C-alpha positions in Angstrom: 15.7 26.1 17.5 16.2 25.6 13.8 18.0 27.7 11.5 15.0 28.9 9.8 12.9 29.5 13.0 10.2 32.3 12.4 10.3 31.6 8.7 7.5 30.8 6.3 7.7 28.5 3.3 5.7 27.7 0.2 6.7 24.3 -1.4 5.0 23.6 -4.8 5.2 20.1 -6.5 4.8 17.9 -3.1 2.0 15.9 -4.3 3.6 12.7 -4.9 4.9 10.6 -1.8 8.4 10.8 -1.4 9.3 12.9 -4.1 11.9 15.7 -3.9 9.6 18.4 -2.7 8.5 16.4 0.1 12.0 15.9 1.2 12.6 19.6 0.9 9.4 20.4 2.9 10.2 17.7 5.3 13.7 19.5 6.1 12.2 23.1 6.2 10.0 22.0 8.5 12.5 20.5 10.7 14.5 23.7 10.8 11.6 25.4 12.3 9.9 26.8 9.4 5.9 26.9 8.7 5.4 25.0 5.7 2.4 25.1 3.0 2.8 22.3 0.6 1.1 22.6 -2.6 0.5 20.4 -6.0 -2.4 18.9 -7.8 -3.3 15.8 -5.6 -5.4 16.8 -2.4 -5.4 13.7 -0.6 -1.6 13.2 -0.7 -0.9 16.8 0.0 -3.3 16.5 3.0 -1.5 13.2 4.1 2.0 15.0 4.0 0.8 18.2 5.6 -0.7 16.1 8.5 2.6 14.1 8.8 4.7 17.3 9.0 2.6 19.7 10.7 1.9 22.1 7.7 -0.9 23.4 5.6 -1.9 22.0 2.1 -3.3 23.8 -0.7 -3.9 22.6 -4.3 -2.5 24.5 -7.1 -1.9 23.7 -10.9 1.4 25.7 -11.8 0.2 25.9 -15.3 -3.1 28.3 -14.0 -1.7 31.8 -13.5 -5.0 32.3 -11.3 -4.2 29.3 -9.2 -0.7 30.0 -8.6 -1.4 33.8 -7.2 -4.4 32.2 -5.3 -1.6 30.2 -3.8 0.3 33.0 -2.6 -2.4 34.8 -1.1 -3.6 32.0 0.8 -0.4 30.8 2.0 0.2 34.4 3.3 -3.3 34.5 5.0 -2.5 31.0 6.7 1.2 31.6 8.0 0.9 35.4 8.1 3.8 36.0 5.8 5.7 34.1 3.2 9.4 34.4 3.3 10.6 31.0 1.5 9.1 29.8 -1.8 10.5 26.5 -3.7 9.3 25.4 -7.0 10.2 21.9 -7.4 7.7 20.9 -10.4 8.8 19.3 -13.6 8.2 16.6 -16.3 11.2 14.7 -17.1 10.2 13.8 -21.0 13.0 11.8 -22.7 12.3 11.7 -26.3 14.2 12.3 -29.7 14.6 15.8 -31.0 12.8 15.1 -34.2 9.9 13.3 -32.5 8.7 16.1 -30.1 5.4 16.9 -30.9 3.7 20.5 -30.6 1.4 19.3 -27.8 4.5 18.0 -26.0 6.3 21.1 -26.4 3.2 23.2 -25.4 2.7 21.0 -22.3 6.5 21.5 -21.2 6.5 25.1 -22.0 3.4 25.6 -19.7 5.0 23.4 -16.9 8.4 24.4 -16.9 8.6 28.1 -18.2 5.3 30.0 -17.9 4.4 28.1 -14.5 7.8 28.9 -12.9 7.3 32.7 -14.3 3.9 32.9 -12.8 5.1 31.2 -9.5 7.9 33.8 -9.0 5.3 36.7 -10.0 2.9 35.6 -7.3 5.8 34.8 -4.6 7.1 38.4 -5.2 3.7 39.5 -4.4 3.3 37.4 -1.4 6.9 38.4 0.0 6.1 42.4 -1.0 3.6 45.0 0.7 3.1 46.0 4.3 4.9 44.3 7.0 6.9 42.1 4.4 10.7 41.8 4.7 11.4 39.9 1.3 12.3 36.5 1.2 14.2 33.6 -0.8 12.8 32.1 -4.3 14.4 28.9 -4.9 13.7 27.1 -8.2 14.9 23.2 -8.8 16.7 23.4 -12.3 18.8 20.6 -13.7 22.1 20.1 -14.3 21.1 19.6 -18.1 20.3 23.1 -18.3 24.1 23.5 -18.7 25.4 20.0 -20.0 24.0 18.0 -22.6 22.0 14.7 -22.5 20.5 13.2 -25.5 16.8 13.0 -26.4 16.1 15.7 -23.5 15.6 19.1 -25.5 12.4 20.3 -24.8 13.2 19.7 -20.7 16.7 21.2 -20.8 15.6 24.1 -23.2 12.7 25.2 -20.5 14.8 24.7 -17.6 17.5 26.7 -19.0 15.0 29.6 -19.6 13.7 29.6 -16.3 17.3 29.7 -14.9 17.7 33.0 -16.6 14.2 34.4 -15.4 15.7 33.9 -11.9 18.3 36.1 -12.5 16.0 38.7 -13.9 13.9 38.2 -10.7 17.1 38.6 -8.5 18.4 41.7 -10.4 14.7 43.4 -10.3 13.7 42.9 -6.6 16.9 42.7 -4.6 15.6 46.2 -3.4 12.7 44.6 -1.7 14.8 42.0 0.1 13.9 39.3 -2.3 16.7 36.7 -3.2 16.3 34.3 -6.2 18.5 31.2 -7.0 18.3 27.9 -8.7 19.7 24.6 -7.9 20.7 22.1 -10.5 20.8 18.5 -9.2 21.9 15.9 -11.7 20.4 12.4 -12.0 18.9 11.8 -8.4 17.7 8.9 -6.6 13.9 9.7 -6.5 10.3 8.0 -7.0 10.3 9.6 -10.3 13.4 7.6 -11.3 12.5 4.4 -9.5 11.7 2.7 -13.0 15.1 3.8 -14.6 17.0 2.6 -11.4 15.5 -0.9 -12.2 17.3 -1.2 -15.6 20.5 -2.8 -14.9 23.4 -0.8 -15.6 21.5 2.4 -16.3 22.3 4.2 -13.1 25.7 2.9 -13.3 26.5 4.3 -16.7 26.4 7.7 -14.8 28.6 7.0 -11.7 31.9 7.8 -13.7 30.7 11.3 -14.4 30.4 12.3 -10.8 33.9 13.4 -9.1 32.2 12.6 -5.9 31.5 9.2 -7.0 27.8 9.0 -6.3 24.3 9.6 -7.6 22.6 12.8 -5.8 19.7 12.5 -3.5 16.8 14.2 -2.3 18.4 15.3 1.0 21.3 16.8 -0.9 18.9 19.1 -2.8 17.1 19.9 0.5 20.3 20.9 2.4 20.8 23.3 -0.1 17.5 24.9 0.0 18.3 25.4 3.8 21.1 27.3 3.1 19.6 29.3 0.4 16.6 30.1 2.6 18.5 31.2 5.5 19.8 34.6 6.6 23.3 33.4 6.2 23.1 33.5 2.3 24.3 36.6 1.0 23.8 35.2 -2.6 21.3 35.9 -5.4 20.7 35.4 -9.2 23.1 32.3 -9.0 22.5 28.4 -9.8 23.7 26.1 -7.3 25.4 23.0 -9.2 24.1 20.4 -6.3 25.3 17.3 -8.4 28.5 16.0 -7.2 30.7 17.7 -9.6 28.6 16.4 -12.8 29.0 19.7 -14.7 32.8 19.4 -14.5 32.5 16.3 -16.7 29.4 15.4 -18.7 26.3 13.0 -18.8 27.0 9.7 -20.8 25.8 9.5 -24.1 22.9 7.2 -25.2 25.5 4.9 -26.9 27.6 4.6 -23.6 24.2 4.0 -21.6 23.3 1.0 -23.8 26.6 -0.5 -23.7 26.4 -0.2 -19.8 22.8 -1.8 -19.9 24.1 -4.5 -22.3 27.3 -5.3 -20.0 24.9 -5.7 -16.9 22.4 -7.9 -18.5 25.3 -10.1 -19.8 26.4 -10.4 -15.9 22.9 -11.4 -14.9 22.4 -15.0 -14.0 20.8 -17.1 -16.6 21.2 -14.8 -19.6 21.1 -16.3 -22.8 20.5 -19.7 -21.6 
């Protein structure tokens, strides 16, 4: 039996193949958990749910109605909800003065209002007759703590949601509900595939990691297993699952540009 046998999880943000949420859902399922995977793309959700032996439910996190329906439908399918993971996000990179109102509204809806709704809905799903509480897990970012150029809207909303998680932990511990967040750094995921192909870009981050490597979705999934387990006597905290990145710092834009320039100069036939 797995470490999480008998538990039931909702993982939101799992509608893109092999993204972080899918890695989390796959690991939770391997540990014995029933799993509902959710997001906006029905076909991919159903494909992935079939792969892992889970359930698929569509949900747009920016819709309060849809998020509360997700909580109710997940509880109806699995009998209860004891783990809830939100792994949605939008990695907008844009100079501060160039951020437009529509972009800030979209970021706020996705990374502040939506997670707020998600916590409300999952508290409801973990409460009531026969419920024993559970673990709410928000995927945050190391950049909610340390700087990265041209990332203000993303960083600010992640930091705000981290504080909402602390509020949930403080107010609902009496119901047996724990709430924590996880902060990866740069992570080797499909979302970052294009950036990884830029010579020298990922390498510009490596010296910032005391453990000497970029993080993976598996690192985050392993942290989710512990936070979801009955062994975890922790709430209202932020786990820095980023190889020690926050002990140091992210590279500046100029350092990234210099690393890219060096890598490009080392490529065969450059400048010929």
